C-alpha positions in Angstrom: -9.9 14.9 21.0 -9.3 17.7 23.5 -6.0 19.0 24.6 -4.3 17.2 27.5 -4.1 19.4 30.6 -0.5 18.8 31.9 -1.3 20.3 35.3 -4.2 17.9 35.9 -2.2 14.8 34.8 0.9 15.8 36.7 -1.1 16.1 39.9 -2.4 12.6 39.6 0.0 10.1 41.1 0.7 6.5 40.4 0.2 6.7 36.6 2.9 5.3 34.5 4.7 8.2 32.8 5.3 6.1 29.8 1.6 5.6 29.4 1.0 9.3 29.6 3.8 10.0 27.1 2.4 7.5 24.6 -1.1 9.0 25.0 0.3 12.6 24.4 2.2 11.4 21.4 -0.9 9.8 19.9 -2.9 13.0 20.5 -0.2 15.2 18.9 0.1 12.9 15.9 -3.6 12.9 15.3 -3.7 16.7 15.6 -0.8 17.2 13.2 -2.3 14.7 10.7 -5.6 16.5 10.8 -3.9 19.8 10.2 -1.8 18.6 7.3 -4.4 16.3 5.8 -1.5 14.0 5.1 -1.6 10.4 3.8 -0.8 8.1 6.7 2.6 6.5 6.7 3.0 2.7 6.9 3.2 2.8 10.7 0.0 4.8 10.9 -2.2 2.6 8.7 -5.0 0.7 10.2 -5.1 -3.0 11.1 -7.9 -3.3 8.5 -5.5 -2.3 5.7 -2.9 -4.8 6.8 -5.4 -7.6 7.3 -7.1 -7.1 4.0 -3.7 -6.9 2.1 -2.2 -10.0 3.8 -5.4 -12.1 3.5 -6.0 -11.1 -0.1 -2.5 -11.8 -1.3 -2.3 -15.1 0.7 -5.6 -16.3 -0.8 -4.5 -15.4 -4.3 -1.1 -17.2 -3.9 -2.7 -20.3 -2.4 -5.3 -20.4 -5.2 -2.6 -20.1 -7.9 -0.6 -22.9 -6.2 -3.6 -25.2 -5.9 -4.7 -24.5 -9.4 -1.2 -25.3 -10.7 -1.0 -28.5 -8.6 -4.4 -29.7 -9.9 -3.4 -29.0 -13.5 -6.1 -26.4 -14.2 -5.5 -24.2 -17.2 -4.1 -20.7 -16.6 -7.2 -18.7 -17.4 -9.3 -20.7 -14.9 -6.6 -20.5 -12.2 -6.1 -16.8 -12.6 -9.8 -16.0 -12.7 -10.3 -18.0 -9.5 -7.3 -16.3 -7.9 -8.6 -12.8 -8.7 -12.0 -13.7 -7.2 -10.3 -15.1 -4.1 -8.2 -11.9 -3.9 -11.3 -9.7 -3.9 -13.3 -11.8 -1.5 -10.5 -12.1 1.0 -9.7 -8.4 0.8 -13.2 -7.7 2.0 -13.0 -10.5 4.6 -9.7 -9.2 5.8 -10.9 -5.6 6.0 -13.8 -6.7 8.2 -11.6 -8.8 10.4 -9.1 -5.9 10.6 -11.8 -3.4 11.7 -13.0 -5.9 14.4 -9.4 -6.3 15.6 -8.8 -2.5 15.5 -12.0 -2.0 17.6 -11.0 -4.6 20.1 -7.5 -3.1 20.5 -8.9 0.4 20.9 -11.5 -0.6 23.5 -8.9 -2.6 25.4 -6.5 0.4 25.5 -9.3 2.8 26.5 -10.5 0.5 29.3 -6.9 0.1 30.5 -6.4 3.9 30.5 -9.8 4.5 32.3 -8.9 1.8 34.9 -5.4 3.3 35.5 -6.9 6.8 35.8 -9.6 5.8 38.2 -7.1 3.9 40.4 -4.8 7.0 40.4 -7.7 9.3 41.3 -9.0 7.0 44.0 -5.4 6.7 45.4 -5.1 10.5 45.3 -8.5 11.0 47.0 -7.4 8.4 49.7 -4.2 10.3 50.3 -6.0 13.6 50.6 -8.5 12.2 53.0 -5.7 10.8 55.1 -4.0 14.2 55.1 -7.3 15.8 56.2 -7.7 13.3 59.0 -4.2 13.9 60.3 -4.6 17.7 60.3 -7.9 17.5 62.1 -6.3 15.6 65.0 
């Protein structure tokens, strides 16, 4: 991602400074992570990793509980639980990637909308200023 030009963004009015700060922080984090080639921390892991872990473990625990309640032998219960773990890790990963994509697209569209409103507002102000000076 390209560097953020502070002069350009500071000249645009009506943009929430918090939104710009968050965007700058994200860009700086991505840049430093690329430079360090570091393993992401827990906070920086993707939704896909969380979804796959939670769904896989939940499926395994539920399978073990149901197998125990039904009175199945341990070998059958654990083999089913391992299969469910693997299957739901894959399903959770796919669901997490879809959720991640939706969140990113929503954030991008919100940022684009905010920037376009700010630029149109700034263009409207400059046209008003031009109109006042021409009189």
